[in-house]
N, C-alpha and C positions, 0 to 999 in steps of 0.2 A: 504494500500500500504506500502511496506517495502523497506528500503535501504539494498542492499545486493550486493555482488560481484560475486555470482554464481547464475546460473539459477535455478528456482524452479523445484522441482520434483512434477508433477501433479498426484495425486492419482486417482484411479477409483472412480467415483461418481455415486451413485445410487439414484433414486428418484421414489417413488411409486406413480406414477401419471397416471391417465387414460387419456393420451394425444391423443385426436383425431385430434389435430393440430400438427405441423404447419411447416411449410415451411419457408424465404426468403426467396433475396431478394436474400427472397428473401431474398430473394431477396431477398428476400431477399431481402428479405428483402428484400427483400430483400432478397432471396437465390435461386431464379430461374435462372438456367443457360440458355444460349441461347439468352440473351439480354444484351445490353450494360449497362443497369441499373438494374440488377436484381440479386437476390441471387439464388443459384441452387436448383431447385425442387428436384433433386436427393439428395442433401445434407440435405434439410429439411425433406424429406420423411423418412430419417433414423434417424431423431432427436428424435422421440417419446420415445425411450428408455431412453434417458438422461444418458446413461452409457458410460464408457470408459474414459481413461486418454487422455490428450492432447499431441499431437506430436509436436515437434519443427517445426517451419515454416521457410520459406526462409528469413523471416525478423529477424532472430536470430542474436543478437549482444552481444559481450562480455562486461559485465559491468566493468567499472573501479572502483577501491576502492573508496567508498564514494559516488558513483553515486546513484541516485534514480532509481531503477529498475522498469520498467513498462512492465507488461505482458499483451498483447493485444490478446483477443480471437476472432476468425473469424468464419469460417465455414469449410466445407470439402474443399479439395484441388481443387475440380471441381467447387466450388461455387465462386461467385464474391467477397464476403467478404474477401476471402483468399488473392488474389493479392492486394486488396486495403489495407489490414492490413499490408502486407509485406512492401508495399511502405511507409505507414505512420510510421511504426516502424523504418525503416531505416532513414527516414527523421528526426524524432524526435531525434534519437540517434546522427545524424550528425549535427543538427542545434540548439538543445536546450542544453545549458550548464548544466552539472550536471545530465543529463538524459541518461539512456541507456534503450532501448526498444527492446523487442522481440515479434514477432507475433507467435501465436500458432493456429494450426488447431483445429476444434471442430466439433460437429454435428450441429452447428448453434444456432439460437436465444435462444431456450429454454435452451439448455445446457450452453450457455454463461451466462444466468441469474443464473443458479445453481452455476457455478464456482465462479462467482463474489460474490454471496450472502454468499458463504462459505470461502471467502477470498483467493481463489486460482487464481484469476486474477484481474487485476486492471482496465482495459478498455475493452469494448466489443461492437461489432456490434449487433443490435437487430432491428427486425421489430416492428412497432408501436403497433400492437395489442398484441404481446407477452410482450412488455414493460408494457403496461397497465395492462395486466393480472398479471404479476409478482408483480407490485407495489401494486395492489389492492388485491392480494391473491385469484384470481378467475380462473376458467376454467383450472384446473389442478395444480394450485399453492395454492390450499387450504392447509393450514398448512405449507406452504413454502413461505409465503409472504415476498417480498424483499422491505421493506419500505425505505431502505437506498440507493437505486439506484438513481442516479442523472444524468441529461442530460448534456452532453458536447456540442452536436450540433445535430440538424436535418440536414441530409446530402443530400439525394436524394429520390424521390418517386418511388414506384412501381405502375404502372397504371393497372386498370382493363380493359382489351381488350376483349369486348364481340364481338365475330365473328359469324355471321349467314351465312348459306349457301345460296347463291343466287339461287332463284327459289324454295326455300322451303316454301314460303308463310308466312314467319314470318315478320310482320311489326313492332312489338314491343316485348320487352323481355317477357312481360306478355303472349304473344301468344304461348310460349313453353309449356304451361300446356298440359300434356298428350303426349308430344313429347320426342324423345331421344335427350339428351344433354350431353356434356362432361364437367363436372365441375372442372376437375383437378384430380391429383393423391390423393388417400386416405391418409389423414394425412398431406396434403400439405397446404401451405398458400393460394394457388389458390382455393382449396376446401372450405376453410373457407370463403374466399371472395365471392365465388359463393353462399354460404348459405346466406350471408348478402344481396346480390343482389336479390336473389329469395324472401327473406323475405320481402323486400321492396315492392314486387308485391304480397304479401300475398300468397306466394308459398313456399313449402318445397321440398326436394328431393323425398318425397312420391308422389308429384304431377307430377313428370316427370319420364322418364326412364333414370336414371343417369348412364352414362358410365364412370366410373372412370379410369383414366390413366394419364400418363405423357404427355407432349406436343407432342412428336412424335406420340404416339398412338392416341391422339385427332385429329391430322392432317390426319392420315390414315383413321380414322372413317369419317371425313368430306369428304375426297377424294372418299371414297367408298359409299357415300350417306347413311351412317348408323346413322348419327346424323344430327340434323338441325343446330347445333351450338356448340360453346365451349367458355369457358372463359380462358384467359391467363393473369396471373398477372406478370408484368415485367416492365422494364424500356423502354425508348424510344431511338432507336427502339429495338424491341425484334425480334430476327431472326425467332422464331417459328411463330410469327404473319405474318411476311413477307412471309414465306413459305405457310401458310394457305391461304393468300390472292392470291398468285400467282399460286398455284397448286391445290387448293381445292375449287375454286369458292367462297371464303370467302369474306364477306363484313363487315366492322366494323359497329357496331350498338351502338348508344348512349343509356345511361341510362336516362329515361325520367325525366323531371325536378322535378316532385313531388316525385318520388321514390328516386331520387338522394338526394334531401333535407332530406328525411326520413332517409337515411343512415347517412348523416352528423349530424342530430339531435340525432340519436341513438348511434353513436360510435364516441368518441372524436378523434380517431386516423385517421379517414378519412379526406381527403381534396378534395375540388371541383377542378377538373382539366379538361383541354381540350387537346385532341390529335390533334395538328394542321394539317390542310389539307396539304398533301404533305409529311407527316412523312413517309408514306409507299407508294410504287409505286401503282398508280391507285386510291389512296385515294384523292378524289376531294373536300371533305367537312370536316370541323371541326367535331370532335366527342367528345361529352360531357360525362364525366365519373367521377368516384371517384378514388382516389389514396391513397396509404398508405405510410407514411414516414418511412424511415430507419433512425436510430439514432446511434450515438456514445454515450456511457454512461460510467460513472465512479461511484465509491463508494463514499458515503458522507464523508468517513474518509480521502480521499486523500487531501493533503495539497492544500490550496487555491493558493499558489504561483505556484506549479507545474501545476495545472489545468489551471491557467491563462497562463502560459508559453506555454504549448502545444496547447492550443486553439488559442492563438495569432500566434504562429508559423504556424499552419495549414492554417488559413484564410489569413494571410498576405502574404503567399507564395503559394497560391492555384494555381496560373498559372504555377509555377515550377512543381507542382505535376501533372499538365495536361499531361506532357510528359511521366509520368510513367504508366498512365492508362487513357483511354478516359473517363471513368465514372467520374473522378474528374472534368470534365467539367460541370457536372450536379450539383456539389456542389455550392450552391448560398447562401452567408452569409445572405442575406436579408430574406431568408426562414428558418433561423435557428430554429424558434419556431413553424413552421407549424406542426399541428398534435400532439403537445405536451400535449394538454389538461391540466389537473391539476398536472401533474408530474413535480416536481421542477427541476430547473437547479442548477448545482453546483455553489457556490458563486464565485469561481475562474473564471468560464465561464461567469457568469453574469457580473463580473467586466469588462471583455473584451467587451461584447456587450453594456454595459453602455458607455464605452469610445468611442465606435464607433457610439453612438447615436441611437442604434437599440432597446433600451428598453424605454418604456414610463416612 
């Protein structure tokens, strides 16, 4: 991170990676659009190239001489990370002395890790599985390992919503062997999550008739009885799930206990979650599933003082941020380390969590 009085110029960045992922929040991250807590699938679906410069976002602020400039990378302008980043950048600029922050659009989690590892951004949003891959140098990050990434906070989860068509004769996810199923758009976070779910049942895409497509396409396939079910990875609630339940005879289906535990054991970035009864209209029972945390991350080189200040400002004033976007209501400080696995926190962030009695 650098002190400067003018905004950085972001160069085009290329990365020779065979990315068959990924997506937020999502959601998105974390990057699935269409949910209050998800990153845009359209944004993550375009992320695989890892190319292109960053455009200025609506959170752009003019740095004063001597201020520490923080450039925050988000996702596409249709993704959830983008408005969250704009709100955070404006907040930090207004509330943290000596800090001026600007949010920038990007192609999402993968590209955010690239920009940060090359020193072209200071703070970024990232989905948990992409964070782990970047930190460990796996699944497309071979030769591009980002060991200096540090967690500022775990912020909100993207839930796996497995929806089956009522009357299709599917009692358990394992019953979809040989059936048509919509696992998400090719290259999306939902597709990767669907692979993990199927793997827990000893299935692969070769064992089903996989119909790849974004959420609207999956809903149409359900509505036309062309698939027995679909997976949607997003926050609570996700509008695509609401539509599937209300217009396509969809029923939310739990991931069975044994298979859910297998996912938790296999992947550090998953957390055990419940979609409470009543989250969606007509949902009368709790649904047990897995979720993937979204994170705010910084580079290890950022000063402890600045990281402490922006971490404290965000959490101590989270209720004020609620008014800027409803997803901030899902930010829970007590869940700051869920899904973090072995990836280290920045010392400045650790100092805040220690003061709050949240670290052992």
